[in-house]
C-alpha positions in Angstrom: 216.6 88.1 108.2 216.8 91.7 107.1 219.6 93.8 108.7 218.4 95.9 111.6 219.0 99.6 111.4 221.5 100.8 114.0 221.1 104.4 115.3 223.2 106.6 117.4 221.5 107.9 120.5 221.1 111.3 119.0 219.8 110.0 115.7 217.3 107.8 117.5 216.1 110.7 119.5 215.7 112.8 116.4 213.8 110.1 114.5 211.4 109.6 117.5 210.7 113.4 117.5 210.2 113.4 113.8 207.7 110.6 114.0 205.8 112.2 116.9 205.7 115.6 115.2 204.3 114.0 112.1 201.7 112.0 114.1 200.9 114.7 116.6 201.5 118.1 115.0 199.3 119.8 117.6 197.7 117.5 120.2 195.3 118.8 122.8 195.6 117.2 126.3 193.5 117.9 129.3 194.5 117.2 132.9 195.3 118.6 136.4 198.4 120.8 137.0 200.9 119.7 139.5 204.5 120.6 140.4 204.2 124.0 138.7 207.3 126.1 138.7 209.1 128.9 136.8 212.8 128.8 136.3 215.0 131.8 135.6 211.9 133.9 135.1 211.3 132.5 131.6 211.0 128.7 131.6 207.8 127.1 132.8 207.6 123.5 134.0 204.7 121.5 135.3 203.1 118.0 135.2 199.7 117.3 133.7 198.0 114.3 135.4 194.8 112.4 135.7 193.9 109.4 138.0 196.2 107.0 136.2 199.0 108.9 134.5 201.2 112.0 134.4 203.2 113.7 131.7 205.8 116.5 132.1 205.2 119.8 130.3 207.4 122.6 129.3 206.7 126.1 127.9 208.1 129.6 127.7 206.8 132.1 130.2 205.8 134.6 127.6 203.3 132.1 126.2 201.6 131.6 129.6 198.5 133.8 129.1 196.5 132.4 132.0 197.7 132.2 135.6 198.4 128.6 136.7 198.5 127.0 140.1 198.7 123.4 141.3 195.4 121.7 141.3 193.9 123.7 138.4 192.4 121.7 135.5 193.6 122.9 132.1 193.7 122.0 128.4 197.0 122.4 126.6 197.8 122.5 122.9 201.3 120.9 122.6 203.8 118.9 120.6 205.1 115.6 122.2 208.9 115.5 122.4 211.7 113.2 123.5 214.3 115.4 125.2 218.1 114.9 124.9 218.0 113.3 128.3 215.6 110.6 127.2 212.6 112.1 129.0 209.2 112.2 127.2 207.4 115.6 127.6 205.0 118.0 126.0 206.2 121.3 124.6 203.2 123.5 125.3 202.1 126.1 122.8 199.0 127.3 124.5 196.8 126.6 127.6 193.3 127.3 128.7 191.7 126.6 132.1 188.6 124.4 132.0 185.9 123.8 134.6 184.2 126.3 136.8 186.7 126.2 139.7 189.8 126.5 137.6 188.3 129.3 135.4 187.2 131.3 138.5 190.6 130.9 140.1 192.5 131.9 136.9 190.1 134.9 136.5 190.7 136.2 140.0 194.5 135.8 139.8 194.7 137.7 136.5 192.2 140.3 137.6 194.3 141.1 140.7 197.5 141.3 138.7 196.1 143.6 136.0 194.2 145.7 138.5 197.4 146.4 140.4 199.0 147.5 137.1 196.1 150.0 136.6 194.9 148.4 133.4 191.2 148.8 134.4 191.5 152.3 135.9 188.3 154.4 135.2 190.3 157.4 134.1 191.6 155.4 131.1 188.1 154.9 129.8 187.0 156.9 126.7 183.4 157.7 125.8 181.9 156.6 122.6 182.3 159.1 119.7 179.4 161.2 118.8 177.6 160.7 115.4 179.1 157.3 114.8 179.0 156.3 111.1 181.9 153.8 110.8 182.1 150.8 113.1 184.6 147.9 113.2 183.1 144.6 114.3 185.1 141.6 115.6 182.9 138.5 115.8 182.1 135.2 114.2 179.7 136.0 111.3 178.0 132.7 111.7 177.1 133.4 115.4 173.6 134.3 116.5 175.0 137.2 118.5 176.4 138.8 115.3 173.0 138.5 113.5 171.3 140.1 116.5 173.8 143.0 116.5 173.3 143.7 112.8 169.5 143.5 113.1 169.4 146.1 115.8 171.8 148.4 114.0 169.6 148.5 110.9 166.4 148.8 112.8 167.5 151.7 114.9 169.4 153.8 112.3 170.7 152.2 109.1 173.1 153.7 106.6 176.2 152.9 108.8 179.5 151.7 107.4 180.3 148.4 109.1 183.6 146.7 108.6 183.6 143.1 109.9 186.6 141.0 110.9 185.4 137.4 111.0 187.2 135.2 113.6 186.6 132.4 116.1 185.2 133.6 119.4 185.9 130.4 121.4 188.6 127.8 121.6 192.4 127.9 121.9 193.1 129.9 118.6 190.4 132.5 119.2 192.4 134.9 121.3 195.2 135.3 118.7 192.6 135.8 115.9 190.8 138.6 117.9 194.2 140.2 118.6 195.0 140.3 114.9 191.6 141.8 114.1 192.2 144.6 116.8 195.6 145.3 115.3 194.1 145.4 111.8 191.5 148.0 112.7 194.1 150.1 114.6 196.6 150.1 111.8 194.1 151.1 109.2 192.4 153.7 111.4 189.3 153.8 109.3 186.6 153.2 112.0 185.5 155.3 114.9 184.8 152.5 117.3 185.6 148.7 117.6 182.9 146.4 118.8 184.0 143.0 120.1 180.8 140.8 120.3 180.0 137.2 121.2 176.6 135.7 122.2 176.0 133.6 125.3 177.7 130.4 126.1 179.2 128.3 128.9 182.1 129.5 131.1 184.4 127.3 129.1 183.2 128.9 125.8 183.7 132.4 127.2 187.2 131.7 128.7 189.0 133.2 125.7 187.9 136.6 126.9 190.1 136.2 130.0 193.3 135.7 127.9 195.9 138.1 129.2 197.3 139.0 125.8 193.8 139.7 124.5 192.9 141.8 127.5 196.1 143.9 127.1 195.4 144.4 123.4 191.9 145.8 124.1 193.4 148.1 126.8 196.1 149.3 124.4 193.7 150.0 121.4 194.0 153.5 120.0 190.4 153.3 118.9 187.7 153.1 121.6 186.5 149.5 122.2 183.0 148.4 123.2 182.4 144.8 124.3 179.1 142.9 124.1 180.0 139.4 125.4 177.7 136.7 126.6 174.6 137.5 128.7 173.9 140.2 131.2 175.3 138.2 134.1 178.6 137.3 132.4 181.7 139.4 133.2 185.1 139.0 131.5 188.5 140.7 131.9 188.0 142.0 128.3 184.9 143.8 129.6 187.0 145.4 132.4 189.6 146.5 129.9 187.2 148.0 127.3 186.2 151.6 127.2 182.5 150.8 127.2 180.7 147.6 128.3 177.4 146.4 126.8 175.5 143.5 128.5 174.8 141.7 125.2 175.6 142.1 121.4 172.1 143.6 121.0 172.7 146.1 123.7 176.1 147.0 122.1 174.2 147.9 118.9 171.7 150.0 120.9 174.6 151.9 122.5 176.2 152.6 119.2 173.2 154.0 117.4 170.4 156.6 117.7 166.8 155.4 117.4 165.2 157.1 114.3 161.8 156.7 116.0 162.9 158.5 119.1 164.3 161.3 117.0 161.1 161.7 114.9 159.1 161.7 118.1 161.4 164.4 119.6 161.1 166.5 116.5 157.3 166.3 116.7 157.5 167.3 120.4 159.6 170.3 119.4 157.0 171.4 116.9 154.3 171.0 119.4 156.1 173.1 122.0 156.9 175.8 119.5 153.3 176.0 118.5 152.3 176.3 122.2 154.9 179.0 122.7 153.6 180.9 119.7 150.0 180.7 121.0 151.1 181.7 124.5 153.0 184.7 123.2 150.2 185.8 121.0 147.7 185.7 123.9 150.1 187.6 126.0 150.5 190.3 123.4 146.8 190.6 122.9 146.2 191.0 126.6 149.2 193.4 126.9 150.7 195.8 124.4 148.8 195.3 121.1 151.2 197.8 119.4 154.0 195.3 119.4 151.9 192.2 118.6 152.4 192.4 114.9 156.2 192.7 115.0 156.7 190.0 117.6 154.2 187.8 115.8 156.2 188.1 112.6 159.4 187.2 114.4 157.8 184.1 115.8 156.4 183.1 112.4 159.9 183.5 110.9 161.3 181.2 113.7 158.6 178.6 113.1 159.1 178.7 109.4 162.9 178.2 109.8 162.4 175.3 112.3 159.9 173.6 110.0 162.4 173.8 107.2 165.1 172.2 109.4 162.7 169.5 110.5 161.7 168.7 107.0 165.3 168.4 106.0 166.1 166.0 108.9 163.0 163.9 108.1 164.2 163.6 104.5 167.6 162.5 105.7 166.1 159.9 108.0 163.9 158.6 105.2 166.8 158.2 102.9 168.7 156.2 105.6 165.9 153.7 105.7 167.4 150.3 104.5 164.1 149.5 102.7 164.4 152.7 100.6 167.9 151.7 99.7 166.6 148.3 98.5 163.8 150.0 96.7 166.3 152.0 94.6 167.7 148.7 93.2 170.4 147.9 95.7 170.8 144.5 97.4 172.0 143.4 100.8 174.4 140.4 100.8 175.2 138.4 103.9 177.8 135.6 104.2 181.5 134.8 103.7 183.0 135.8 100.3 184.7 132.7 98.8 184.5 130.3 95.9 181.6 127.7 96.4 180.3 129.6 99.4 176.6 130.2 99.6 175.5 133.7 100.4 172.1 135.3 101.2 171.0 138.2 98.9 168.1 140.4 99.9 166.4 142.7 97.3 163.4 144.9 97.7 161.0 142.0 96.8 163.1 138.8 97.0 165.3 136.8 99.3 167.9 134.8 97.3 170.5 132.2 98.1 173.3 132.1 95.6 176.5 130.1 95.2 179.7 132.0 94.5 181.5 130.7 91.4 184.0 133.5 90.8 185.6 136.3 92.9 187.7 139.1 91.3 189.5 142.0 92.8 188.3 145.4 91.6 
């Protein structure tokens, strides 16, 4: 018979924790909250239970980014641990409410708290900059909402500089990724507006946009933020904190750009009105004082000639901004994540190509 390893109590506890941390480096557990309490303003304790079992949970208050109450159903990311007092518990790293009732309750509690702080005050809202040419986008580049956003941008105007921060837009890690993207754009200061976009989904999918830390990061952004999250009926706390709210990602793209077709139509209307004004003035002069007709007519001709020159210049600029013209000059549009072995889509003037990346070098 082999000798049995003898442990001290402390060593046994340490070995157990080592085994659990190796086997469960980050386990996700779902259940109902009970016995929720906060000690000394910084330690959070509660039980997570279902019909048959219950497990104690511990976390630091600063990590509690959704309000909790007994009876709420939540999902936690945690590490199992055996305490020095021999009690098994979960050390919670992050939480997220699940289910319609818990999500609504958490939403209302946090909305009330942040409203009382003045975080959503109308006077804090900033309008979108005029003549936007540089946009920072925070989204998942694989999502349909992102594709719709880019499509509308190019159709309406084109020629914009769009910097994209790819990140997850649902799940327990999404909020921290979006916060890092917001900080990135604010630190660099290279864009005029930040668009946080995500297409439609279930209430659970959109729950990340009610994360307290994320809501505060949007409210604190030095650069104006526009949100386009979910469908028209969806509302999140991130929407309330943003400077401008769009109903969908496509609507966000519409609000950020001018429509070249509307501008061309407006220019044509200006020309028509000017011609009508000219004809009206000529008729008035003919019926009135003919002595002044030539001089006034010459002034109007000069004005029309100047306006026609300006119109021609604007039309030329609009034509150069047409994405198809850019492709026709030999450029190509690439879509996808840059990385070895990734497949990207390349659009030229006459071809659509899928290519596999074999090498990436810094310029």
